[in-house]
C-alpha positions as CSV (number, residue, x, y, z in Angstrom):
1,L,20.3,111.5,78.2
2,E,22.2,110.2,80.9
3,L,19.6,108.9,83.7
4,G,19.0,105.8,84.3
5,K,21.9,104.7,83.2
6,P,24.8,102.9,84.7
7,M,27.7,105.0,85.6
8,S,29.9,102.1,84.0
9,V,28.0,103.2,80.8
10,I,28.1,107.3,81.1
11,E,31.8,106.7,81.4
12,L,32.2,104.7,78.0
13,Q,30.2,107.2,76.1
14,R,32.4,110.3,77.3
15,D,35.5,107.9,76.7
16,Q,37.5,110.2,73.8
17,A,37.9,106.9,72.1
18,F,34.6,106.6,71.0
19,K,33.7,110.4,70.2
20,T,34.2,109.2,66.6
21,A,32.7,105.9,66.4
22,V,29.4,106.5,66.9
23,P,26.9,108.8,65.7
24,K,26.1,111.9,68.0
25,V,22.7,111.5,67.2
26,I,20.7,108.4,66.1
27,R,17.8,108.9,64.6
28,P,14.3,107.0,65.8
29,D,13.2,106.2,62.4
30,I,16.2,103.2,61.5
31,L,15.7,101.9,65.7
32,L,14.9,98.3,66.0
33,T,11.6,97.7,67.6
34,K,9.7,94.8,68.4
35,N,6.7,96.0,66.2
36,G,9.2,96.4,63.2
């Protein structure tokens, strides 16, 4: 999941402060795309 991400993004997502701030799994059926 980290392939191609900048190191700054990887460090942020590993930060304990964000551990409970965002869900661990993002449901693909609710992602916004160009086609809706």
